[in-house]
Every structure is written in structure tokens, then in C-alpha cells.
All heavy atoms as an XYZ file, in Angstrom:
624
protein
N      93.268     81.141    109.786
C      92.106     81.090    108.919
C      91.525     79.690    108.967
O      92.171     78.739    108.550
C      92.500     81.449    107.491
C      93.058     82.858    107.276
C      93.521     83.024    105.838
C      92.056     83.904    107.621
N      90.335     79.594    109.454
C      89.730     78.285    109.642
C      88.768     77.899    108.535
O      88.756     78.462    107.440
N      87.935     76.918    108.849
C      86.994     76.374    107.866
C      86.008     77.407    107.343
O      85.621     77.353    106.183
C      86.225     75.201    108.476
C      87.120     73.997    108.716
O      88.140     73.876    108.003
O      86.808     73.184    109.602
N      85.612     78.352    108.182
C      84.681     79.392    107.735
C      85.284     80.166    106.575
O      84.645     80.399    105.557
C      84.316     80.350    108.896
C      83.522     81.543    108.395
C      83.550     79.612    109.967
N      86.552     80.552    106.714
C      87.218     81.306    105.655
C      87.400     80.461    104.403
O      87.299     80.963    103.296
C      88.567     81.844    106.128
C      88.422     82.917    107.166
C      88.673     82.644    108.500
C      88.016     84.198    106.812
C      88.527     83.634    109.471
C      87.872     85.182    107.771
C      88.124     84.896    109.093
O      87.980     85.854    110.045
N      87.680     79.172    104.574
C      87.862     78.293    103.419
C      86.612     78.297    102.546
O      86.705     78.246    101.327
C      88.188     76.874    103.869
C      89.564     76.732    104.440
C      89.828     75.311    104.884
C      91.172     75.203    105.559
N      91.446     73.864    106.054
N      85.444     78.356    103.164
C      84.191     78.369    102.400
C      83.912     79.730    101.783
O      83.175     79.828    100.819
C      83.034     77.954    103.299
C      83.094     76.504    103.732
C      81.811     76.074    104.417
N      81.491     76.850    105.602
C      81.845     76.536    106.847
N      82.545     75.450    107.065
N      81.522     77.286    107.869
N      84.471     80.794    102.343
C      84.145     82.138    101.895
C      85.154     82.742    100.914
O      84.831     83.696    100.232
C      83.990     83.069    103.099
C      82.808     82.701    103.958
C      82.669     83.595    105.177
O      83.521     84.403    105.476
N      81.576     83.438    105.889
N      86.361     82.223    100.841
C      87.378     82.777     99.955
C      87.040     82.383     98.522
O      86.861     81.219     98.203
C      88.797     82.284    100.332
C      89.816     82.707     99.290
C      89.186     82.818    101.699
N      86.941     83.401     97.676
C      86.580     83.185     96.281
C      87.736     83.585     95.370
O      88.656     84.271     95.777
C      85.336     84.000     95.948
C      84.103     83.568     96.741
C      82.920     84.466     96.448
C      81.671     84.064     97.183
N      81.767     83.864     98.589
N      87.656     83.190     94.145
C      88.659     83.543     93.146
C      88.805     85.053     93.058
O      87.818     85.780     93.055
C      88.237     82.989     91.767
O      88.126     81.576     91.888
C      89.230     83.332     90.696
N      90.050     85.522     93.001
C      90.309     86.942     92.806
C      90.124     87.811     94.043
O      89.995     89.029     93.931
N      90.119     87.209     95.212
C      89.922     87.969     96.456
C      91.074     88.938     96.717
O      92.189     88.752     96.249
C      89.836     87.022     97.656
C      88.585     86.209     97.714
C      87.409     86.924     98.339
O      87.473     88.150     98.582
O      86.413     86.245     98.600
N      90.784     89.950     97.515
C      91.791     90.859     98.064
C      91.797     90.652     99.575
O      90.754     90.434    100.169
C      91.429     92.303     97.757
C      91.414     92.592     96.289
C      90.983     94.024     96.031
N      90.556     94.127     94.661
C      89.552     94.882     94.269
N      88.876     95.600     95.134
N      89.235     94.926     92.999
N      93.002     90.750    100.167
C      93.125     90.461    101.595
C      94.003     91.520    102.250
O      95.099     91.810    101.778
C      93.741     89.064    101.773
C      93.890     88.623    103.201
C      92.785     88.380    104.000
C      95.152     88.437    103.750
C      92.926     87.964    105.313
C      95.306     88.013    105.062
C      94.187     87.780    105.839
O      94.329     87.368    107.134
N      93.502     92.094    103.342
C      94.236     93.094    104.105
C      94.550     92.503    105.475
O      93.642     92.156    106.226
C      93.403     94.371    104.256
C      93.944     95.464    105.160
C      95.282     95.979    104.644
C      92.940     96.595    105.273
N      95.827     92.374    105.780
C      96.266     91.814    107.057
C      96.945     92.926    107.855
O      98.089     93.285    107.597
C      97.227     90.651    106.817
C      97.577     89.889    108.091
O      97.163     90.332    109.184
O      98.261     88.859    107.984
N      96.211     93.472    108.817
C      96.752     94.529    109.676
C      97.327     93.855    110.917
O      96.604     93.209    111.669
C      95.659     95.552    110.057
C      95.104     96.212    108.803
C      96.216     96.588    111.027
C      93.900     97.107    109.044
N      98.621     94.009    111.093
C      99.316     93.286    112.158
C      99.739     91.919    111.629
O      99.451     90.891    112.215
N     100.410     91.934    110.488
C     100.748     90.700    109.770
C     101.779     89.839    110.481
O     101.987     88.693    110.103
C     101.239     91.050    108.366
N     102.432     90.393    111.501
C     103.430     89.672    112.292
C     104.501     89.101    111.368
O     105.144     89.862    110.646
C     102.746     88.607    113.164
C     103.620     88.089    114.253
N     103.997     86.773    114.310
C     104.205     88.688    115.308
C     104.779     86.576    115.364
N     104.914     87.733    115.989
N     104.692     87.806    111.325
C     105.741     87.221    110.477
C     105.189     86.600    109.194
O     105.921     85.983    108.436
C     106.551     86.161    111.245
O     105.672     85.109    111.640
C     107.239     86.770    112.461
N     103.890     86.750    108.975
C     103.298     86.304    107.719
C     102.585     84.970    107.729
O     102.215     84.463    106.674
N     102.340     84.401    108.897
C     101.670     83.097    108.929
C     100.246     83.164    108.384
O      99.816     82.250    107.684
C     101.663     82.503    110.349
O     101.085     83.437    111.256
C     103.066     82.148    110.805
N      99.529     84.238    108.679
C      98.165     84.364    108.174
C      98.168     84.637    106.673
O      97.331     84.116    105.942
C      97.395     85.466    108.927
O      97.481     85.193    110.329
C      95.945     85.500    108.528
N      99.118     85.419    106.210
C      99.272     85.644    104.767
C      99.517     84.307    104.082
O      98.906     83.993    103.049
C     100.420     86.636    104.476
C     100.776     86.646    103.003
C     100.053     88.032    104.942
N     100.384     83.519    104.651
C     100.700     82.198    104.102
C      99.451     81.319    104.043
O      99.214     80.627    103.041
C     101.774     81.555    104.965
C     102.399     80.332    104.379
C     103.611     79.911    105.191
O     103.431     79.487    106.359
O     104.735     80.008    104.666
N      98.651     81.336    105.095
C      97.415     80.548    105.114
C      96.433     81.035    104.055
O      95.781     80.237    103.398
C      96.775     80.592    106.501
C      97.519     79.803    107.533
C      96.889     79.943    108.902
C      97.746     79.255    109.948
N      97.225     79.457    111.297
N      96.330     82.362    103.882
C      95.424     82.899    102.873
C      95.857     82.461    101.475
O      95.026     82.087    100.645
C      95.349     84.426    102.947
C      94.409     85.002    101.946
C      93.043     85.030    102.186
C      94.877     85.508    100.737
C      92.167     85.538    101.239
C      94.014     86.027     99.791
C      92.654     86.045    100.048
N      97.150     82.508    101.205
C      97.666     82.072     99.902
C      97.299     80.606     99.671
O      96.842     80.230     98.585
C      99.185     82.303     99.802
C      99.487     83.802     99.767
C      99.762     81.615     98.566
C     100.961     84.162     99.906
N      97.456     79.781    100.688
C      97.131     78.354    100.566
C      95.633     78.136    100.351
O      95.231     77.385     99.451
C      97.608     77.604    101.800
N      94.807     78.787    101.157
C      93.355     78.621    101.050
C      92.846     79.101     99.695
O      91.975     78.481     99.093
C      92.633     79.347    102.201
C      92.878     78.607    103.511
C      91.141     79.478    101.933
C      92.418     79.348    104.746
N      93.414     80.186     99.202
C      92.977     80.727     97.906
C      93.589     79.959     96.734
O      93.297     80.244     95.582
C      93.352     82.204     97.792
O      94.754     82.358     97.648
N      94.448     79.010     97.043
C      95.187     78.248     96.021
C      95.942     79.193     95.091
O      95.997     78.994     93.884
C      94.248     77.327     95.254
C      93.597     76.294     96.143
C      92.687     75.375     95.379
C      92.177     74.312     96.323
N      90.776     74.357     96.575
N      96.465     80.262     95.693
C      97.252     81.298     94.999
C      96.448     82.077     93.970
O      97.020     82.810     93.171
C      98.503     80.694     94.335
O      99.276     80.017     95.276
N      95.130     81.932     93.994
C      94.270     82.619     93.028
C      93.616     83.820     93.705
O      92.419     83.837     93.976
C      93.209     81.664     92.481
C      92.495     82.238     91.273
O      92.860     83.348     90.825
O      91.561     81.583     90.783
N      94.436     84.816     94.032
C      93.970     86.037     94.673
C      94.435     87.218     93.833
O      95.373     87.102     93.050
C      94.508     86.146     96.107
C      96.013     86.198     96.188
C      96.671     87.410     96.176
C      96.761     85.034     96.256
C      98.062     87.460     96.234
C      98.143     85.078     96.314
C      98.793     86.298     96.302
N      93.764     88.360     94.016
C      94.172     89.556     93.274
C      95.324     90.279     93.957
O      96.329     90.617     93.333
C      92.997     90.510     93.100
C      93.354     91.733     92.276
C      92.175     92.650     92.049
O      91.039     92.173     91.930
O      92.411     93.872     92.006
N      95.179     90.522     95.266
C      96.168     91.339     95.970
C      96.089     91.052     97.458
O      95.022     90.805     98.006
C      95.877     92.820     95.710
C      96.824     93.806     96.314
C      98.043     93.969     95.457
C      98.919     95.089     95.985
N     100.108     95.262     95.211
N      97.258     91.109     98.108
C      97.346     91.040     99.568
C      98.134     92.261    100.023
O      99.179     92.574     99.459
C      98.068     89.760    100.045
C      97.275     88.513     99.673
C      98.327     89.821    101.551
C      98.011     87.212     99.951
N      97.617     92.941    101.045
C      98.353     94.007    101.714
C      98.652     93.492    103.112
O      97.748     93.149    103.857
C      97.540     95.283    101.805
C      97.242     95.907    100.491
C      97.998     96.819     99.816
C      96.082     95.676     99.690
N      97.386     97.158     98.632
C      96.210     96.477     98.531
C      94.952     94.868     99.810
C      95.258     96.490     97.515
C      94.010     94.880     98.807
C      94.171     95.686     97.677
N      99.923     93.427    103.472
C     100.334     92.950    104.787
C     101.043     94.093    105.508
O     102.081     94.569    105.057
C     101.247     91.737    104.645
N     100.465     94.516    106.623
C     100.966     95.669    107.362
C     101.545     95.198    108.691
O     100.876     94.516    109.466
C      99.828     96.690    107.598
C      99.279     97.148    106.246
C     100.305     97.857    108.442
C      98.001     97.939    106.334
N     102.800     95.566    108.928
C     103.483     95.167    110.168
C     104.502     96.235    110.555
O     105.399     96.542    109.777
C     104.180     93.822    109.980
C     105.021     93.381    111.157
C     104.253     93.326    112.466
O     103.136     92.763    112.492
O     104.752     93.871    113.465
N     104.374     96.819    111.757
C     105.276     97.899    112.158
C     106.611     97.452    112.774
O     107.605     98.158    112.682
C     104.468     98.676    113.184
C     103.575     97.650    113.796
C     103.254     96.686    112.678
N     106.640     96.280    113.396
C     107.844     95.838    114.104
C     108.932     95.429    113.115
O     108.704     94.587    112.237
C     107.496     94.666    115.020
C     108.696     94.191    115.801
O     109.001     94.797    116.843
O     109.340     93.217    115.349
N     110.132     95.994    113.270
C     111.194     95.758    112.281
C     111.623     94.296    112.219
O     111.906     93.781    111.138
C     112.385     96.679    112.516
C     113.185     96.402    113.757
C     114.370     97.340    113.879
C     115.196     97.010    115.104
N     116.378     97.819    115.213
N     111.688     93.607    113.356
C     112.090     92.192    113.348
C     111.026     91.314    112.692
O     111.340     90.442    111.881
C     112.389     91.699    114.763
C     113.607     92.375    115.353
O     114.568     92.671    114.660
N     113.557     92.644    116.651
N     109.769     91.545    113.061
C     108.681     90.790    112.443
C     108.578     91.102    110.956
O     108.346     90.207    110.140
C     107.345     91.105    113.119
C     107.257     90.527    114.511
O     107.985     89.600    114.859
N     106.377     91.083    115.314
N     108.759     92.374    110.601
C     108.669     92.775    109.198
C     109.751     92.075    108.371
O     109.481     91.606    107.262
C     108.779     94.296    109.052
C     108.485     94.781    107.665
C     107.180     94.926    107.232
C     109.512     95.090    106.786
C     106.896     95.362    105.950
C     109.243     95.529    105.502
C     107.932     95.671    105.083
N     110.942     91.981    108.911
C     112.030     91.301    108.219
C     111.683     89.831    107.960
O     111.925     89.301    106.863
C     113.310     91.411    109.048
O     114.357     90.704    108.447
N     111.093     89.168    108.949
C     110.676     87.773    108.793
C     109.528     87.656    107.788
O     109.472     86.694    107.012
C     110.277     87.186    110.134
C     111.463     87.023    111.071
C     111.037     86.554    112.443
C     112.242     86.498    113.366
N     111.882     86.141    114.728
N     108.645     88.644    107.798
C     107.541     88.686    106.835
C     108.081     88.786    105.408
O     107.661     88.057    104.515
C     106.631     89.875    107.155
C     105.508     90.222    106.195
C     104.508     89.083    106.083
C     104.809     91.504    106.662
N     109.031     89.675    105.197
C     109.660     89.838    103.877
C     110.288     88.517    103.436
O     110.073     88.067    102.298
C     110.709     90.974    103.896
C     111.541     90.970    102.623
C     110.039     92.322    104.097
N     111.042     87.888    104.316
C     111.693     86.624    103.985
C     110.670     85.543    103.614
O     110.870     84.790    102.658
C     112.555     86.122    105.146
C     113.789     86.977    105.380
O     114.169     87.752    104.479
O     114.367     86.879    106.485
N     109.584     85.484    104.368
C     108.553     84.468    104.110
C     107.912     84.680    102.741
O     107.738     83.738    101.971
C     107.483     84.505    105.201
C     106.436     83.402    105.061
C     105.360     83.524    106.138
N     105.890     83.445    107.472
C     105.915     82.330    108.207
N     105.454     81.197    107.715
N     106.395     82.345    109.430
N     107.565     85.914    102.428
C     106.880     86.205    101.165
C     107.817     85.997     99.973
O     107.397     85.504     98.922
C     106.282     87.633    101.182
C     105.774     88.038     99.815
C     105.158     87.715    102.211
N     109.078     86.327    100.127
C     110.035     86.177     99.023
C     110.296     84.715     98.654
O     110.831     84.442     97.585
C     111.347     86.886     99.344
C     111.237     88.378     99.195
C     112.593     89.033     99.285
C     112.460     90.519     99.003
N     113.748     91.190     99.013
N     109.912     83.786     99.516
C     110.080     82.362     99.204
C     109.118     81.886     98.115
O     109.342     80.854     97.501
C     109.872     81.506    100.451
C     111.045     81.570    101.400
C     110.863     80.602    102.536
N     110.514     81.400    103.708
C     110.002     80.947    104.823
N     109.736     79.666    104.945
N     109.751     81.724    105.835
N     108.056     82.648     97.916
C     107.071     82.288     96.901
C     107.574     82.668     95.509
O     108.385     83.582     95.363
C     105.737     82.997     97.170
C     104.971     82.387     98.321
C     105.061     82.923     99.587
C     104.184     81.264     98.128
C     104.383     82.355    100.654
C     103.495     80.686     99.178
C     103.595     81.234    100.435
O     102.928     80.657    101.483
N     107.056     82.020     94.486
C     107.417     82.417     93.122
C     107.037     83.880     92.869
O     106.113     84.406     93.502
C     106.582     81.485     92.234
C     106.147     80.362     93.120
C     106.134     80.897     94.518
N     107.730     84.492     91.942
C     107.492     85.905     91.624
C     106.027     86.175     91.295
O     105.481     87.208     91.672
C     108.384     86.344     90.468
C     108.278     87.810     90.160
C     109.197     88.233     89.045
C     109.016     89.717     88.780
N     109.835     90.170     87.671
N     105.373     85.262     90.620
C     103.971     85.447     90.242
C     103.058     85.611     91.453
O     101.989     86.204     91.359
C     103.477     84.282     89.392
O     103.529     83.071     90.140
N     103.503     85.122     92.601
C     102.735     85.294     93.840
C     103.239     86.501     94.606
O     102.462     87.392     94.955
C     102.803     84.027     94.719
C     102.085     82.877     94.018
C     102.206     84.296     96.099
C     102.198     81.560     94.724
N     104.534     86.565     94.881
C     105.010     87.639     95.771
C     104.902     89.028     95.146
O     104.867     90.019     95.872
C     106.380     87.350     96.376
C     107.568     87.539     95.512
N     108.041     88.763     95.129
C     108.400     86.628     94.985
C     109.112     88.602     94.394
N     109.356     87.316     94.282
N     104.757     89.121     93.840
C     104.562     90.454     93.251
C     103.144     90.975     93.493
O     102.887     92.157     93.322
C     104.894     90.452     91.762
C     103.961     89.653     90.904
C     104.408     89.572     89.453
O     105.482     90.093     89.110
O     103.658     88.987     88.665
N     102.243     90.119     93.955
C     100.875     90.550     94.294
C     100.692     90.775     95.793
O      99.594     91.059     96.254
C      99.869     89.508     93.805
C      99.815     89.424     92.287
C      98.833     88.389     91.818
N      99.392     87.046     92.004
C      98.667     85.959     92.288
N      97.369     86.038     92.432
N      99.260     84.793     92.439
N     101.786     90.634     96.549
C     101.743     90.861     97.999
C     102.515     92.139     98.297
O     103.712     92.216     98.083
C     102.360     89.669     98.766
C     102.297     89.927    100.267
C     101.659     88.364     98.402
N     101.792     93.136     98.776
C     102.433     94.410     99.133
C     102.697     94.434    100.632
O     101.778     94.300    101.438
C     101.544     95.587     98.737
C     102.194     96.920     98.964
C     101.381     98.079     98.424
O     100.506     97.867     97.570
O     101.630     99.203     98.881
N     103.952     94.591    100.991
C     104.352     94.634    102.395
C     104.547     96.079    102.812
O     105.270     96.825    102.147
C     105.640     93.836    102.587
C     105.581     92.391    102.082
C     106.929     91.716    102.247
C     104.498     91.604    102.793
N     103.904     96.465    103.913
C     103.906     97.846    104.360
C     104.372     97.887    105.809
O     103.738     97.301    106.686
C     102.500     98.467    104.222
C     102.003     98.321    102.780
C     102.511     99.925    104.663
C     100.515     98.526    102.621
N     105.473     98.608    106.057
C     106.026     98.710    107.414
C     105.529    100.007    108.041
O     106.133    101.054    107.898
C     107.552     98.680    107.378
C     108.176     98.609    108.755
C     109.689     98.518    108.659
C     110.318     98.495    110.015
N     110.092     99.717    110.771
N     104.405     99.903    108.716
C     103.788    101.069    109.358
C     102.871    100.592    110.483
O     102.388     99.466    110.449
C     102.992    101.916    108.307
C     101.782    101.157    107.792
C     102.588    103.263    108.861
N     102.692    101.425    111.483
C     101.737    101.139    112.560
C     100.424    101.836    112.240
O     100.407    102.931    111.694
C     102.280    101.622    113.893
N      99.339    101.177    112.596
C      98.005    101.745    112.382
C      97.335    101.861    113.756
O      97.340    100.912    114.520
C      97.169    100.882    111.437
C      97.821    100.882    110.044
C      95.737    101.373    111.373
C      97.098    100.037    109.028
N      96.783    103.017    114.020
C      96.082    103.240    115.287
C      94.835    104.065    115.061
O      94.723    104.779    114.061
C      97.004    103.944    116.270
N      93.916    103.950    115.969
C      92.684    104.730    115.855
C      92.687    105.861    116.854
O      93.308    105.839    117.849
C      91.479    103.834    116.120
């Protein structure tokens, strides 16, 4: 998430990360929003990446990680 997103992220945003991998983009969104977001949905199908994603999100205080929903599923069109 670069400078464009920093200017566009507003208080109370919702964020959907399809292909969340290990959670680096989720982590960046939390930082850019200064933890002032409504909800994050992070979707990752790979079991190893999902495990790392869970570990990364659980490092945050409960007030943050309870607003991050982790979903282990693949999405295709």
C-alpha cells in the first residue's frame, strides 16, 4: 500500500484482501489506518500461508485482531 492509499484511507474503512498471503498487506493497512478501521477480511487458501497470517494477526491487541476476519478459502471466477 503506497502513498495513494495513504491519502485515500479514511476513518472506519473496511478492507478486503483476497490472496492475503502471510498478512503483510493487512499489516500495512492497519498501520496506514492507524488501527482506526471497521473491519478487515483476509482470504488465503494456502494452509502454510494461512497459518502465518493467523500468527501475524494474533500479535495485535485483541481490540484490533477481533476486527480482522481470517478466511481459509480459494476464490475463483
